[in-house]
C-alpha positions in Angstrom: 95.4 1.8 105.2 97.0 -1.6 104.4 95.1 -4.5 105.9 96.9 -5.0 109.2 94.5 -7.9 110.1 96.1 -10.1 107.5 99.6 -9.2 108.7 98.6 -10.1 112.2 97.1 -13.4 111.1 100.3 -14.3 109.3 102.2 -13.4 112.5 99.9 -15.6 114.6 100.3 -18.5 112.3 104.1 -18.1 112.3 104.2 -18.1 116.1 102.6 -21.6 116.0 104.8 -22.8 113.2 101.5 -23.2 111.3 99.8 -21.8 108.3 96.8 -19.8 107.1 94.7 -22.0 104.8 94.0 -25.7 104.5 95.5 -25.7 101.0 98.8 -24.5 102.5 98.7 -27.2 105.2 98.0 -29.8 102.5 101.4 -29.0 100.9 103.4 -28.2 104.0 103.6 -24.5 103.6 104.0 -22.5 106.8 103.9 -18.8 107.6 107.1 -17.1 108.6 106.9 -13.3 108.4 104.8 -10.4 107.1 104.5 -6.7 107.0 102.5 -4.5 104.6 103.7 -5.4 101.1 106.1 -8.2 102.1 105.6 -11.8 103.2 107.6 -15.0 103.8 106.5 -18.6 103.8 108.5 -21.7 104.5 108.7 -25.3 103.3 110.6 -28.1 105.0 112.8 -30.3 102.8 111.6 -33.8 102.2 110.7 -36.4 99.6 107.5 -34.4 98.8 109.6 -31.7 97.2 111.4 -34.1 94.8 110.4 -35.6 91.5 110.9 -39.3 90.7 114.5 -38.7 89.6 115.4 -37.1 92.9 115.6 -33.5 91.6 113.7 -30.6 93.0 110.1 -30.6 91.6 109.4 -27.0 90.6 105.7 -27.4 90.8 105.9 -28.5 94.5 107.0 -24.9 95.4 104.2 -23.2 93.4 101.7 -23.3 96.3 104.0 -21.4 98.5 105.0 -19.1 95.6 101.3 -18.2 95.0 100.8 -17.6 98.7 103.8 -15.3 99.1 103.3 -13.3 95.9 99.6 -12.9 96.3 99.7 -12.0 100.0 102.6 -9.5 99.4 100.2 -7.5 97.2 97.1 -8.2 99.4 98.8 -6.9 102.6 99.5 -3.6 100.8 95.9 -3.1 99.8 93.2 -1.3 101.7 90.4 -3.3 103.4 87.7 -4.3 101.0 90.1 -5.6 98.4 91.6 -9.0 97.9 93.6 -10.4 94.9 93.4 -13.0 92.2 96.5 -14.2 90.4 96.5 -13.2 86.7 99.9 -14.8 86.0 102.9 -16.3 87.8 106.4 -16.5 86.4 109.0 -18.8 88.1 112.6 -19.2 87.0 114.2 -22.1 88.7 118.0 -21.5 88.5 118.8 -24.9 90.0 117.0 -28.2 90.5 119.7 -29.7 92.6 118.4 -30.3 96.1 122.0 -30.2 97.5 122.1 -30.3 101.3 119.0 -28.1 101.8 116.9 -28.9 104.8 114.5 -25.9 104.6 113.4 -23.3 102.1 112.1 -19.7 102.4 109.7 -18.3 99.8 109.5 -14.5 100.0 107.9 -11.8 98.0 107.5 -8.0 98.0 104.9 -5.8 96.3 106.8 -3.7 93.7 103.9 -1.8 92.1 100.3 -1.1 93.0 98.2 0.2 90.1 94.5 1.2 90.2 93.3 -2.3 89.2 96.2 -4.6 89.6 99.5 -5.0 91.5 102.9 -6.6 90.7 105.1 -8.5 93.2 108.5 -10.2 92.8 110.3 -12.6 95.1 112.6 -15.6 95.3 113.1 -19.0 96.8 116.2 -19.6 98.8 117.4 -22.6 100.9 118.5 -22.5 104.5 122.1 -21.7 103.4 121.0 -18.7 101.3 121.4 -20.5 98.0 119.1 -19.1 95.3 116.6 -21.7 94.0 114.2 -19.6 92.0 113.1 -16.1 91.1 109.4 -15.3 91.1 107.0 -12.7 89.9 103.2 -12.2 89.5 100.6 -9.7 88.4 97.4 -9.8 90.6 94.1 -8.3 89.8 92.0 -6.7 92.7 88.8 -8.4 93.8 86.3 -6.6 96.1 85.4 -8.4 99.3 82.6 -7.6 101.8 84.5 -8.9 104.8 87.8 -10.7 105.6 87.8 -14.3 104.4 87.7 -17.2 106.8 91.3 -18.1 107.5 91.9 -20.9 110.0 95.4 -21.5 111.5 96.1 -25.2 111.2 98.8 -27.8 111.5 101.3 -28.5 108.7 100.2 -32.0 107.7 102.6 -32.9 105.1 105.0 -34.8 107.4 102.2 -37.3 108.2 102.2 -38.8 104.7 104.0 -42.1 103.9 106.1 -40.9 101.0 108.0 -44.2 100.8 105.0 -46.1 99.4 105.2 -46.7 95.6 103.3 -44.3 93.4 101.4 -44.9 90.2 103.2 -46.1 87.0 102.5 -42.7 85.5 105.8 -41.3 86.8 104.4 -38.0 88.1 105.8 -36.4 91.3 104.3 -38.1 94.4 103.1 -34.8 95.7 100.8 -34.3 92.7 99.5 -37.8 92.7 98.7 -38.0 96.4 97.6 -34.4 97.2 95.6 -33.7 94.0 94.9 -37.1 92.6 96.9 -36.4 89.4 97.0 -39.2 86.9 98.6 -39.5 83.5 95.9 -40.8 81.3 97.1 -40.5 77.7 100.3 -39.9 75.7 101.4 -40.1 72.2 102.4 -37.9 69.3 104.4 -35.6 71.5 101.4 -34.9 73.8 100.3 -36.0 77.2 97.1 -35.5 79.3 96.8 -35.3 83.1 93.6 -35.3 85.1 93.3 -34.1 88.7 90.7 -33.4 91.4 89.9 -30.0 92.8 88.6 -31.0 96.2 88.1 -28.9 99.3 91.7 -29.4 100.6 93.2 -27.5 97.6 91.0 -24.5 97.4 91.8 -20.9 98.4 89.8 -18.6 100.7 87.3 -17.8 97.9 86.5 -21.5 97.4 88.3 -21.9 94.1 91.2 -24.1 93.2 94.4 -22.4 94.5 96.5 -20.9 91.7 99.7 -22.6 93.0 98.0 -26.0 92.7 97.2 -25.2 89.1 100.8 -24.2 88.7 101.9 -27.6 90.2 99.7 -29.4 87.7 100.8 -27.3 84.8 104.5 -27.9 85.6 103.8 -31.7 85.9 102.2 -31.8 82.5 104.9 -29.8 80.9 107.7 -31.8 82.5 106.2 -35.1 81.7 105.7 -34.1 78.1 109.3 -32.9 77.7 110.9 -35.9 79.5 108.9 -38.3 77.4 109.9 -36.5 74.2 113.6 -36.2 75.3 114.6 -38.5 78.3 117.8 -36.5 78.8 115.7 -33.6 80.1 114.9 -35.6 83.3 118.3 -34.4 84.6 117.6 -30.7 83.7 119.6 -28.1 85.7 117.0 -25.4 85.3 113.3 -24.9 84.5 111.3 -21.8 83.6 107.5 -21.7 84.0 104.9 -19.2 83.0 101.3 -19.7 84.1 98.4 -17.5 83.0 95.1 -17.8 84.9 92.0 -17.3 82.8 89.1 -18.6 84.9 88.6 -19.9 88.4 87.8 -23.6 89.1 84.9 -23.6 91.5 82.7 -26.4 92.9 78.9 -26.3 92.9 78.9 -27.9 96.4 81.6 -27.6 99.1 82.3 -31.3 99.1 82.4 -31.7 95.3 85.7 -32.7 93.7 85.4 -31.5 90.1 87.9 -33.1 87.7 90.2 -30.9 85.6 92.2 -31.9 82.6 95.6 -30.6 81.4 97.1 -31.3 78.0 100.7 -30.5 77.1 102.5 -30.7 73.8 106.2 -30.4 73.1 107.2 -27.6 70.7 110.9 -28.5 70.8 112.5 -31.3 72.7 116.3 -31.5 72.1 118.8 -33.4 74.1 119.7 -30.3 76.2 116.8 -27.9 75.8 113.0 -28.3 75.5 109.9 -26.1 75.4 106.3 -27.2 75.8 102.9 -25.6 76.1 100.0 -26.7 78.2 96.3 -25.8 78.7 93.9 -26.8 81.5 90.2 -27.1 81.2 87.5 -27.5 83.8 84.8 -30.2 83.9 82.7 -28.1 81.5 85.5 -27.9 79.0 86.2 -24.2 79.7 89.8 -23.0 79.4 91.1 -22.1 82.8 95.0 -22.0 82.5 97.5 -21.5 79.7 101.2 -22.3 80.5 104.6 -22.5 78.9 107.6 -24.3 80.3 111.2 -25.0 79.3 113.9 -27.2 80.7 117.7 -27.0 80.2 120.0 -29.9 80.9 123.3 -28.1 80.3 
C-alpha cells in the first residue's frame, strides 16, 4: 500500500500554507497537494528567486524540484521504503520572470522498478506559463519508521533581500541561506564553498539534494558568465545533477564545508557549456553536474 501517512502530512502542511521540512522553509517552499504518486509544492515570487541580473535563478527552484520529484516517488512506495535522488534533470525554457507572482512545482511518478523509480514534472507560474521541465531517478532506501517531519512556517519572507551581497556576484539566496562564497577564479575555472548546516538537511540528516543542485547551478552559471559575459542574459538553462554520495555531519550542529569547482568547456557569445564537481570536507566526490546556457 502507498504510504498514506506522507500524503496526509503534505495535506496538513498545505492546509496551514506551510511546509514539511526545515530545509523547505529555509527556501520558502510550501506544500500544496498530494496523492499517491503525485505532489505539488509552491514558491512565492520575490527577489530570492532572482539572480543579480534580475533573471530567474534556476538553482533557487531546485529545492522545490527535489521535494516534488522525490515525494512523488516516495508517496507511491510501500511503508518501509524512502528515496534518495540519484539524478535530477531540469530544463528551464525561460528565465524571464515576467509578471509571475507565484510558482507551482509538480511531479508525478512515471515508473516504479524493483530498486528505483522515475518521476517527471514541471514548474509553471500562476498564469500557467511553463518555466521548466523536470525529471529524476530515485533509488529506494529502507527505513525502520517514518522520518520526523515538522510542519513549520515559511520563513523566506522574513529576510532582508535589499541588503547588498558579497562582491562574488552569486545569487543572494545561495549566499545567505547556504553561506556560498566565490573563493577562486581563473583559467576558465571557478570555485565556490558553502556550509551544510542543520537548516539545509533532509529528513535523513544529509544535505538536501536540491540545495546541492542550487550550488551546482551557481558554480556552472558563474563559470559561464565569467567566460562569456553575454550569457548573463541567457533565455534558457539546462542542468543535469548526479548524486554520488550524501553529505552528512558528525554532530547535529556541525556545519561541514563543501567545495564546488566548475570549468567551462565552451563559452561562446550565445551558447555555453560547463561541468562542475562537488567534494565534501574529506575531499570525497559527492556531485557531478553539467549545465548549459543559451542567450538566443
